[in-house]
C-alpha positions in Angstrom: 167.5 229.9 79.0 167.0 233.6 79.5 166.2 235.6 76.3 166.8 239.2 75.4 164.6 241.9 77.0 163.0 244.5 74.9 165.3 247.1 76.3 168.4 245.1 75.3 167.0 244.7 71.7 166.3 248.4 71.4 169.8 249.2 72.7 171.4 246.8 70.2 169.3 248.3 67.3 170.4 251.8 68.3 174.0 250.8 68.3 173.6 249.1 64.9 171.9 252.2 63.4 174.6 254.5 64.7 177.2 252.3 63.0 175.2 252.1 59.8 174.7 255.9 59.7 178.5 256.4 60.0 179.2 253.9 57.2 176.5 255.4 54.9 177.9 258.9 55.5 181.2 257.8 53.9 179.5 256.6 50.7 178.9 260.0 49.0 182.6 261.0 49.6 183.8 257.7 48.3 181.6 258.0 45.2 182.8 261.5 44.6 186.4 260.5 45.0 186.0 257.6 42.6 184.3 259.8 40.1 187.0 262.4 40.3 189.7 259.8 39.8 188.0 258.4 36.7 187.5 261.8 35.3 191.1 262.7 36.0 192.2 259.6 34.1 190.1 260.4 31.1 191.3 264.0 31.1 195.0 263.0 31.3 194.5 260.5 28.4 192.7 263.2 26.3 195.3 265.8 27.1 198.2 263.5 26.1 196.5 262.7 22.8 196.0 266.4 22.1 199.7 267.1 22.8 200.8 264.2 20.6 198.6 265.6 17.7 200.1 269.1 18.2 203.7 267.7 18.2 202.9 265.6 15.1 201.5 268.7 13.4 204.5 270.8 14.1 206.9 268.1 13.0 205.2 266.7 9.9 202.3 268.9 8.9 203.7 272.4 9.2 202.4 275.1 6.9 204.6 278.2 6.4 204.0 281.1 4.1 205.3 284.7 4.2 202.1 285.7 6.0 201.1 282.7 8.0 202.9 280.1 10.1 200.8 277.1 11.3 200.1 273.4 11.2 197.4 270.8 10.7 195.9 269.5 13.9 194.6 266.0 13.0 192.7 264.8 16.0 189.3 263.2 16.9 186.5 265.7 17.3 187.7 268.2 14.7 184.6 269.3 12.8 186.0 269.8 9.3 188.5 267.0 9.2 186.6 264.0 7.8 185.3 265.6 4.7 188.6 267.4 3.9 190.5 264.1 4.2 188.7 263.0 1.1 189.4 266.4 -0.6 191.9 269.1 0.1 194.0 267.2 2.6 194.2 264.2 0.3 195.7 266.3 -2.5 197.6 268.9 -0.6 201.4 268.8 -1.0 202.9 270.7 1.9 206.3 270.7 0.2 204.9 272.7 -2.7 204.7 276.4 -1.9 202.4 277.2 -4.7 199.9 274.5 -3.6 200.1 275.7 0.0 199.4 279.3 -1.1 196.5 278.2 -3.2 195.0 276.2 -0.3 195.6 278.7 2.4 192.3 280.6 2.2 190.5 277.3 2.7 192.8 276.1 5.5 192.3 279.4 7.4 188.6 278.6 7.6 189.1 275.2 9.1 189.0 274.0 12.7 192.1 271.8 12.2 194.4 274.6 10.9 196.3 276.0 13.9 197.9 279.5 13.4 201.0 280.0 15.5 201.2 283.5 17.1 204.4 285.2 16.0 207.0 285.6 18.8 207.1 289.4 18.7 203.3 289.8 18.9 202.0 290.8 22.3 198.7 291.5 24.0 197.5 292.7 27.4 197.7 289.7 29.7 195.2 288.5 32.4 197.1 290.4 35.0 197.1 293.7 33.0 200.7 293.4 31.8 202.0 292.7 28.3 202.2 289.0 27.4 202.7 287.0 24.2 199.7 286.9 21.9 197.5 283.9 22.6 195.0 282.1 20.3 192.3 279.6 21.5 191.2 276.6 19.5 188.8 275.7 18.1 188.0 279.1 16.7 184.8 280.8 17.8 184.3 282.1 14.2 185.8 280.9 11.0 187.8 284.1 10.4 189.1 284.8 13.9 192.8 283.8 13.5 192.9 284.8 9.9 192.4 288.3 11.1 195.0 287.8 13.9 192.3 287.9 16.6 193.8 287.1 20.0 192.0 285.2 22.7 189.4 287.3 24.5 189.4 287.5 28.3 186.1 286.8 30.1 185.1 286.9 33.7 183.8 283.8 35.5 181.0 283.7 38.1 183.5 284.8 40.8 184.7 287.7 38.7 188.1 286.2 38.0 189.6 286.7 34.5 189.9 283.6 32.3 190.3 283.1 28.6 187.2 282.5 26.6 186.0 279.1 25.7 182.7 279.2 23.7 183.4 276.2 21.5 185.2 272.9 21.9 186.4 269.9 20.0 183.7 267.3 21.0 184.7 263.6 21.2 181.1 262.7 21.3 180.7 264.1 17.8 183.5 261.9 16.5 182.2 258.8 18.2 178.8 259.3 16.6 180.4 259.5 13.2 182.7 256.6 13.9 179.8 254.4 14.9 177.7 255.3 11.9 175.7 258.1 13.5 171.9 257.9 13.1 172.4 255.4 10.2 174.3 252.9 12.3 173.0 249.7 13.7 171.2 249.7 17.1 174.2 247.9 18.6 176.6 250.6 17.3 174.4 253.4 18.7 174.2 251.6 22.0 178.0 251.3 22.2 178.2 255.0 21.2 175.9 256.0 24.1 177.8 253.8 26.6 181.3 255.1 25.7 182.4 257.5 28.4 184.5 259.5 26.0 181.4 260.8 24.2 180.8 263.1 27.3 184.2 264.7 27.0 185.5 267.6 24.9 188.6 269.9 24.9 190.0 273.2 23.8 193.5 274.5 23.9 195.4 277.8 23.7 198.8 278.4 22.2 201.2 281.3 22.6 205.0 282.1 22.3 206.8 281.0 25.5 208.7 283.2 27.9 212.4 282.8 28.6 214.9 282.0 29.8 213.1 279.0 31.6 209.8 279.5 29.9 208.0 279.0 33.2 207.2 282.4 34.7 207.0 285.7 32.9 208.9 288.6 34.4 206.7 291.4 35.9 209.0 293.9 34.0 207.8 294.0 30.3 211.2 295.0 29.2 212.7 291.7 30.6 210.0 289.4 29.2 212.3 287.5 26.8 210.5 285.3 24.2 212.1 282.0 23.3 212.0 281.7 19.5 210.4 278.5 18.3 209.0 277.5 21.8 205.3 277.7 22.5 203.2 277.3 25.7 200.2 275.1 25.2 197.3 275.0 27.7 194.8 272.1 27.2 191.5 272.3 29.0 189.3 269.2 29.2 185.5 269.5 29.7 182.8 267.0 30.6 179.3 267.7 29.3 180.3 271.1 27.9 177.3 273.4 27.5 177.2 274.9 24.0 174.5 277.4 24.9 175.7 280.8 23.5 174.0 282.5 26.5 176.4 280.6 28.8 179.7 280.4 26.8 182.0 279.7 29.6 182.3 276.2 31.3 184.7 275.3 34.0 187.1 272.5 32.9 187.5 269.4 34.9 191.3 269.5 34.2 193.9 271.8 32.8 197.3 270.9 31.6 200.2 273.1 30.7 203.2 272.1 28.6 205.8 273.5 26.1 206.4 272.4 22.6 209.2 273.3 20.2 208.8 274.2 16.6 211.7 274.6 14.1 
């Protein structure tokens, strides 16, 4: 029986290597696509939970005084929430105007208290025109929204204007507390480190919505109708957010825009 010659073996190996190189070249794109799909799924779930918490706050935890209109944002990752649930939030009666007025100075300093921009308030928009006043949460400083400070516009590495995000609600912080933090068992800490959500965080902005369809503002400031009681909410989801104050802006992996109504 005649065997293979060295030349035939070399040709066969060359053909095999060419095929393997083509297959291996696809792997990085497949991995990148799979990673993007997973991240998009987590981002969508996080964004939906944020919107549910905002709607719940507007419907059941609204705080209204002559000077401030807002609500309680009860969501995982809020820095001040756990301790206050055993204190001010446990005893606060939102139906009692005197109790709300007494608690308001404390609420205004908390990450979970969301101030609603008033429909008539405006600021210079990203495009240079006038647009409804917008606030970003969580606050950069404790007194920002108490002083009616609007969101600050920053420039990204390409020079494009974007709203500032220097602080986020971190789901990793909540998971650490839920699992017992440093005082938890080794098994709990291992589960904490393995949970994908611990790498994610989010921020959101809220402003009065344009009318009549609340989708696209008119370029004419005189025709920019504001819909009373309707707010535009933009949720930005981040992965491995960098809290370094020297690099306060991070690109989100996903951004969701929706509209919510408030009576």
